[in-house]
N, C-alpha and C positions, 0 to 999 in steps of 0.2 A: 504494500500499500504506500503511496505519495508522501502520506504523513508522518512515514516511518523514519523519514528523513529529516523533516523537521522535530522529531522529537528524538532522534540520534544525537542531533547537535547539541539539543538543552540538557540532554543525559551526558556527553562529552564532559559538560560544565561541573553538572549537580545529577543527581539521578531522579526522574521525575515518578511525584505519587501517581495513582491511577485517576481521582480525582486532578491532579494538574495536568496529565493528558488529554483529559475530556475537555478542560478549560481551555486548551490551545485548538483543540479541532472546532470549538465552536467558536474561537475570537480571532481566529487564520479565513483567509478566503483565499482558493487557489484560483490561478487565474495562467493563460494559455495567451503568451503573446507572443507576435510573430514577426521576426526580424523586420527591420527599423521603424516598427512602433513606440511611441514614447509614453512613457507610464507619467512621465514631468515635463511641461514645457516652463521656460522660461514666465515669467508673470503670473502664474498657476499657485497656488499653494503647495505645497507640500505635506497628505497629509496621511500616508502609510510608510512605516518600515516594512522593506522588502526583503525578502529569502530568499535566493534562487538555488531551486530544487534541479533545475537541467538548464543551460544556454547561457548567455553572456548577456549583459549589461552593460553600459558605460554611461558615467557623468560627465558632463563637460559643459564649459563655455562658451558659447561664441562671440569675439570681438567686434570691435566694430568695422571690422575690415571682412566681417565674413567668414573668417579664422576659426576651426574649431580646436577648444585646447579639453583635451582629455583630462580629469582631476581625478578619475579612479573605476577600474574597472571590478565585475563585480559576477564572477562565475558560479559553480555548483558550491555550496555551502557556505555562501557568502553573502553580506548582508548591504542595501544600498537604501540610502535618503539623503536628502538634502535635510539636517538635521536643523541647520539655522532656521530654514520654513519652514520645517514641522513645528518647530520649539515657539517659534516667535510669532507663527500664524504671519508670517509676512509672505510676499509674492516672492518666488525664487528667480534668481539670477542663473540658476543653470537647466538644462537639460537631465532627464534620461532616458534613451534608448536603448533598446535592444538590438545587438551587432547579429546575435542569432537567434533564431525560433526558439522561445525559452517558456518554461515554465515556474511560476513563481508563487510563493504564499505571501500573504501585506496583512498586516494588523494594523488597524487604526488608532490614530494616538488615542483615542475614549479609550478603546479596549486595552491597551497596554497600558494605561493607566489604571484601569481596572484589574489586572493581572498586578502591577506593582503592587497596589495597595492589600489584595488578598489572599495573594501570595508572594511572601517576600524572597523565595527563592530566586522569582523572576526579576525582582529589583538588580539582584546581586549578580545574577547571570548577565544583563544588559548594561550594567554599570562595569562588569568586565571587560565585556566586549566592546564596550565605546572606551574605554582606556585602551583598549589596543587598537581601537582604529586612532585612536589620537595620537598614541607614540608613531604610528604607519606616517602618520602625518608630519609630525615632527620630522621624522627621520626623513619625508621626504623632501621636506621645506631646507634643513641642512643638507641636503644633499646638490638641491637645485641652486645652493649660493654657494658650495665648494666642492662639487664634485665634478671631473672630468665626464665626457658624454659616456665614453667607455665604462665609468665606474656608475654612473646611472643606469646605463643598461643591464648589468650583471647585477645591480640592485632590484632593478626591474624580473629579471630572470629568475631570483631567491625569491621573490615576492608573490610573482606571477608563473611560479614553472611551468604550469599547462599548458599557459595562454602564448606563448612566443607564436607557436605552429599552428594557432588555431586565429592569432589576428594577423589583419594585413601590415605592412610595414606602415600607411600611413596614419594608421590607430595608435602603433608602438612610437611612433616618432613626436606625434603629437602630445603624446604620453610625458615622452622624456625631455622636449621643448627641441628639438631638432628636424633636421628634413629628413623624407623620405630616402634619399639619396648617399646623406651622412648614414644613416641609421643599415645602411646592404652594406657600406663600406665595412663599418664594424662589424656588421657578422660577419661578412665575408674572410677577416679577418680573425675570427675569434672561431673560427668551423674547418 
């Protein structure tokens, strides 16, 4: 059953009771997302945390010249949301789009808050999860200001080991802040 993947994710942090598993089933909604379908667009308010069961999503900003800047990828067993928009209930400056056809579970803010208050285990799990994402973000900012393109590419491979073969060079290059041509050069030197 597809819900087992979500339950398994939470069980990796803390074992869930039968009642906690039932709450997950009632609070999360499963969706199938087509390739290139948006689950968030600039100007909309982010209303859900999204767990990727299968497929791959990207979160990005489009600059004034129409160029995309990838901030995050989320593939199997990963989460994605514009947390600032979700928590502050303000219009997002970001897009979240499916790179591949995907199956996701999503939870609305009110349902997540319910889990936080009624089942403290979920509060703990989400806090650890968000702290880990914050650490990833800090490391990424440090890399962007102090690392070479080769070092950033190697960090990308460590963070997303299964995506280097699934994503086109344009997507990875956008994430690294380099041109696709320069990424091709880096890849040819490392293989």
